[in-house]
DOZAVO-131622 format. One record per residue (C-alpha): x, y, z. Coordinates in steps of 0.001 Angstrom, whole numbers, plus 500000, padded with zeros to 6 digits. Example, Ala and Ser with C-alpha at 12.3 -4.5 7.8 and 13.67 -1.06 7.14 Angstrom:
BEGIN
{rec {512300 495500 507800}}
{rec {513670 498940 507140}}
END
This chain:
BEGIN
{rec {509701 498800 468889}}
{rec {506121 498213 467765}}
{rec {504455 494923 468667}}
{rec {501042 493412 467997}}
{rec {499903 494505 471454}}
{rec {500651 498136 470532}}
{rec {497983 498163 467836}}
{rec {494797 500005 468850}}
{rec {492581 496955 468254}}
{rec {494985 494303 469580}}
{rec {493481 491925 472140}}
{rec {495720 491236 475128}}
{rec {495567 488142 477286}}
{rec {495842 490125 480505}}
{rec {495584 493700 481721}}
{rec {496919 494289 485207}}
{rec {495662 497338 487110}}
{rec {498413 498436 489481}}
{rec {502164 498681 488855}}
{rec {503307 497681 492315}}
{rec {505508 494625 492956}}
{rec {502550 492228 492875}}
{rec {501140 493769 489698}}
{rec {504552 493507 488050}}
{rec {504821 489886 489202}}
{rec {501483 489131 487501}}
{rec {502668 490607 484202}}
{rec {506015 488811 484403}}
{rec {504411 485426 485168}}
{rec {502034 485945 482249}}
{rec {504832 486913 479875}}
{rec {506937 483926 480914}}
{rec {503922 481720 480171}}
{rec {503668 483151 476660}}
{rec {500753 485480 477378}}
{rec {500531 489121 476319}}
{rec {500125 491348 479363}}
{rec {499952 495070 480013}}
{rec {500213 496954 483322}}
{rec {498280 500187 483869}}
{rec {498737 502503 486850}}
{rec {497357 505933 487674}}
{rec {500692 506884 489246}}
{rec {504373 506038 489119}}
{rec {506007 502637 488911}}
{rec {505726 501026 492385}}
{rec {503863 504153 493432}}
{rec {503303 503032 497033}}
{rec {507009 502463 497631}}
{rec {507750 505844 496075}}
{rec {505440 507269 498732}}
{rec {507266 505594 501633}}
{rec {509526 507656 503916}}
{rec {513002 508332 502546}}
{rec {515531 505614 503440}}
{rec {512800 503402 504907}}
{rec {514039 499882 505554}}
{rec {511867 496916 504649}}
{rec {511271 494424 507412}}
{rec {511788 491532 504980}}
{rec {515036 490247 503613}}
{rec {515450 490744 499837}}
{rec {514807 487118 498899}}
{rec {511268 487381 500264}}
{rec {510289 490276 498000}}
{rec {511991 489210 494775}}
{rec {509808 488784 491706}}
{rec {510234 487015 488391}}
{rec {513167 484953 489643}}
{rec {515470 487989 489619}}
{rec {517928 488233 492553}}
{rec {517657 491376 494688}}
{rec {521173 492595 495610}}
{rec {521398 494982 498573}}
{rec {524219 496669 500448}}
{rec {522938 495787 503907}}
{rec {520912 492958 505426}}
{rec {517536 494437 504461}}
{rec {516625 496566 501441}}
{rec {515851 500257 501694}}
{rec {513068 502132 499938}}
{rec {515527 503437 497349}}
{rec {516986 499981 496664}}
{rec {513474 498584 496297}}
{rec {512437 501202 493763}}
{rec {515575 500598 491710}}
{rec {515206 496821 491905}}
{rec {511614 496780 490644}}
{rec {512460 499345 487961}}
{rec {515304 497149 486771}}
{rec {513197 493981 486755}}
{rec {510437 495697 484778}}
{rec {513008 496866 482227}}
{rec {514715 493470 481911}}
{rec {511376 491707 481512}}
{rec {510190 494338 479014}}
{rec {506949 494808 480924}}
{rec {504407 496758 478882}}
{rec {503788 499684 481247}}
{rec {501218 502471 480953}}
{rec {501914 504848 483837}}
{rec {499965 507938 484929}}
{rec {496950 506462 483182}}
{rec {493840 506104 485349}}
{rec {491409 503227 484832}}
{rec {487867 504587 484631}}
{rec {485774 501466 484005}}
{rec {485862 497890 482789}}
{rec {483285 496974 480152}}
{rec {482417 493608 478663}}
{rec {482880 490104 479996}}
{rec {485474 487353 480287}}
{rec {487250 486859 476999}}
{rec {486238 490294 475747}}
{rec {486936 493019 478313}}
{rec {487436 496639 477353}}
{rec {489397 498542 479988}}
{rec {488542 502221 479714}}
{rec {491219 504627 480928}}
{rec {491938 508349 480909}}
{rec {493788 507780 477634}}
{rec {491663 505298 475750}}
{rec {490570 501642 475632}}
{rec {492553 498431 476126}}
{rec {491017 495174 474891}}
{rec {491855 492077 476905}}
{rec {490580 488606 477709}}
{rec {491267 488844 481436}}
{rec {491925 491521 484065}}
{rec {493887 491449 487332}}
{rec {493272 494111 489978}}
{rec {496422 494635 492067}}
{rec {495793 498148 493359}}
{rec {496997 497757 496950}}
{rec {495742 500090 499659}}
{rec {498182 502982 500141}}
{rec {496223 505644 498228}}
{rec {493279 506015 500628}}
{rec {494141 507027 504209}}
{rec {491893 506209 507136}}
{rec {490510 509611 507993}}
{rec {490087 510971 511491}}
{rec {486691 512434 510689}}
{rec {487200 515541 512806}}
{rec {486872 519267 512053}}
{rec {490060 520722 510594}}
{rec {491373 517495 509086}}
{rec {491628 519166 505674}}
{rec {493760 522079 506891}}
{rec {497086 522411 505028}}
{rec {499200 521490 508074}}
{rec {497632 518001 508218}}
{rec {499053 515058 506292}}
{rec {498424 511299 506287}}
{rec {501794 510579 504689}}
{rec {505245 511026 506202}}
{rec {508317 511401 503999}}
{rec {511136 513034 505999}}
{rec {511695 515155 509132}}
{rec {513223 518308 507665}}
{rec {510028 520379 507243}}
{rec {509394 519976 510983}}
{rec {512666 521275 512443}}
{rec {511874 523434 515513}}
{rec {508154 522885 514975}}
{rec {505464 521482 517253}}
{rec {504355 518215 515666}}
{rec {501437 516030 516707}}
{rec {501794 512406 515586}}
{rec {498485 510541 515679}}
{rec {498695 506761 515971}}
{rec {500630 504125 517877}}
{rec {501823 501706 515220}}
{rec {504959 501472 513077}}
{rec {504431 504520 510887}}
{rec {503637 506733 513867}}
{rec {506516 505371 515938}}
{rec {509083 505947 513197}}
{rec {507778 509419 512359}}
{rec {507820 510461 516022}}
{rec {511409 509316 516580}}
{rec {512613 510752 513280}}
{rec {511075 514161 513893}}
{rec {512317 514257 517497}}
{rec {515879 513478 516425}}
{rec {515768 516279 513892}}
{rec {514748 519008 516283}}
{rec {510953 518856 516406}}
{rec {508861 519068 519571}}
{rec {506827 515860 519264}}
{rec {503535 514905 520904}}
{rec {501961 511497 520241}}
{rec {498207 510941 520442}}
{rec {497483 507212 520790}}
{rec {493954 505834 520833}}
{rec {494922 502671 522751}}
{rec {496397 502263 526239}}
{rec {499917 501638 524867}}
{rec {501945 501444 521683}}
{rec {500861 498664 519348}}
{rec {502401 495237 519923}}
{rec {503229 495196 516201}}
{rec {505762 498045 516494}}
{rec {509085 496617 515341}}
{rec {511213 495205 518125}}
{rec {514120 497598 517567}}
{rec {511845 500675 517475}}
{rec {509517 500047 520397}}
{rec {512030 500266 523311}}
{rec {513656 503343 521774}}
{rec {510330 505161 521608}}
{rec {509211 503970 525044}}
{rec {512437 505310 526558}}
{rec {512001 508679 524839}}
{rec {508465 508886 526220}}
{rec {509584 507825 529706}}
{rec {512312 510468 529865}}
{rec {509937 513149 528548}}
{rec {511749 513823 525255}}
{rec {508554 512844 523437}}
{rec {505231 513621 525078}}
{rec {502528 510974 524673}}
{rec {498823 510772 525541}}
{rec {497288 507294 525631}}
{rec {493593 506362 525500}}
{rec {493318 509724 523766}}
{rec {491675 511021 520591}}
{rec {491898 514225 518589}}
{rec {488490 515910 518453}}
{rec {489398 519017 516425}}
{rec {492353 520486 514544}}
{rec {492719 524252 514587}}
{rec {495124 526673 512915}}
{rec {497598 526699 515821}}
{rec {496383 523974 518178}}
{rec {494617 520634 518477}}
{rec {491851 519587 520831}}
{rec {492477 516216 522474}}
{rec {490157 514167 524634}}
{rec {492149 512327 527330}}
{rec {491177 510218 530361}}
{rec {491840 513322 532463}}
{rec {489617 515530 530351}}
{rec {489929 517698 527209}}
{rec {493175 519481 526326}}
{rec {493931 522333 523918}}
{rec {497538 521720 522828}}
{rec {499557 524313 520884}}
{rec {500580 522734 517588}}
{rec {502019 523518 514130}}
{rec {501760 520253 512172}}
{rec {499698 517065 512344}}
{rec {500998 513722 511055}}
{rec {497936 511473 511026}}
{rec {499544 508028 510826}}
{rec {496221 506210 511032}}
{rec {496690 503623 508304}}
{rec {495197 503145 504860}}
{rec {492564 501106 503040}}
{rec {491754 499955 499505}}
{rec {489793 502275 497241}}
{rec {486456 500532 497776}}
{rec {484534 503012 495626}}
{rec {486785 502232 492662}}
{rec {486622 498470 493294}}
{rec {482820 498605 493349}}
{rec {482745 500295 489928}}
{rec {484690 497311 488575}}
{rec {481895 494965 489588}}
{rec {483583 493416 492612}}
{rec {481468 492103 495477}}
{rec {482338 492123 499185}}
{rec {481718 489832 502123}}
{rec {479465 491023 504962}}
{rec {482245 490411 507498}}
{rec {482891 493900 508841}}
{rec {486113 494129 506806}}
{rec {484668 494578 503292}}
{rec {486724 491617 502112}}
{rec {486358 491143 498346}}
{rec {484841 487806 497389}}
{rec {487152 485648 495277}}
{rec {488183 482037 494794}}
{rec {490975 481274 497267}}
{rec {492925 479126 494815}}
{rec {492438 480916 491483}}
{rec {491885 484461 492869}}
{rec {489044 484959 490400}}
{rec {486333 487301 491663}}
{rec {482592 486812 491259}}
{rec {482902 488731 487993}}
{rec {484239 485977 485710}}
{rec {487602 486785 484168}}
{rec {488396 489475 486758}}
{rec {491060 488464 489274}}
{rec {492495 489997 492451}}
{rec {496107 489953 493613}}
{rec {498039 491339 496571}}
{rec {496904 493436 499514}}
{rec {493569 494345 497937}}
{rec {492422 490769 498624}}
{rec {492246 491472 502348}}
{rec {489811 494383 502333}}
{rec {490232 496378 505536}}
{rec {492551 493681 506898}}
{rec {495628 495118 505254}}
{rec {497903 492937 507409}}
{rec {497011 489748 505528}}
{rec {498756 490155 502198}}
{rec {502098 491738 501356}}
{rec {504743 491464 498660}}
{rec {506046 488329 500402}}
{rec {502939 486228 499806}}
{rec {501060 488410 497313}}
{rec {503671 487689 494639}}
{rec {502489 484050 494676}}
{rec {499000 485172 493682}}
{rec {500496 485897 490276}}
{rec {501601 482292 489871}}
{rec {498180 480920 490785}}
{rec {496339 483263 488423}}
{rec {498566 482400 485471}}
{rec {498366 478672 486271}}
{rec {494593 478951 486203}}
{rec {494645 480762 482864}}
{rec {496864 477971 481536}}
{rec {494501 475276 482825}}
{rec {496920 474044 485497}}
{rec {496227 473072 489100}}
{rec {496147 475929 491618}}
{rec {496504 475974 495406}}
{rec {495625 478131 498405}}
{rec {498210 480726 499451}}
{rec {498455 481236 503243}}
{rec {498054 484633 504860}}
{rec {501213 486464 505922}}
{rec {502461 486920 509434}}
{rec {501621 490439 510586}}
{rec {505350 490958 511214}}
{rec {506017 490900 507469}}
{rec {504424 494255 507046}}
{rec {506792 497116 506227}}
{rec {504612 499936 507522}}
{rec {501604 500460 509781}}
END
């Protein structure tokens, strides 16, 4: 069906960059307020969740990550990755969200009331823009020789490629803990390299004792206060408190976390606080950045502190932004508890 917003010269009320749960929530809130909104994403619908490990379980209960007032039915107590993808797909379909997927935003021209969002496929005219791009696309790199070898990955999907292989898991937080246990239980020889003196306190309470017991019994080898200094074809060099080690190895899972695409955000005209975390500057009640008419929503608001905003509280950013556009009173949204986070 063709609508006014489909016309090449149609002016939208809102373009949302990012088709994750928070981006979808922004478009749905706008639509329910009678505004014309479009969502653009360089990847798939809820691309970050698509990239999560298979059968991953969210920490949150479904009611905390619902959007648009649509109930989130699940088979168990907490939703899985697959249930989440299907839920958000269904909500987007029911709400008739105008989606433009696999379309990369290149630049934003113009000013509030007359923006022109340039993409890999053309221009989209809009009065306002929301950036809800999350942080999952840019891994925190190790910065060591060999990091770009083909056996190194910063994303973990499933254990089957690593059966009967020597796998180094770098990191001591949730993603690393789950990958180490999963690979071990599917026949891999697992070694963990942890920069700190112990596993992170944020490792989920049902995972931590399991992993600690596997380390204690020797099923999973772990080096603490240790760092990888080089990755080679068939081994890794590790600096430990007892000196350097050259460990035979086949695969490296660098579970070192992720960060927003700061280079992209800078091209959009966003500014950042000098706080050591590159926190974008925005109004804490309206979520409008220092570029008038350009708003932020979701995890991207936290800069390097990716444990501040999640689906649970980021979805409320959408309400505040749309209230502001409608001339209504807005309010401050509190940061999330770190325990809300699904990964890392």
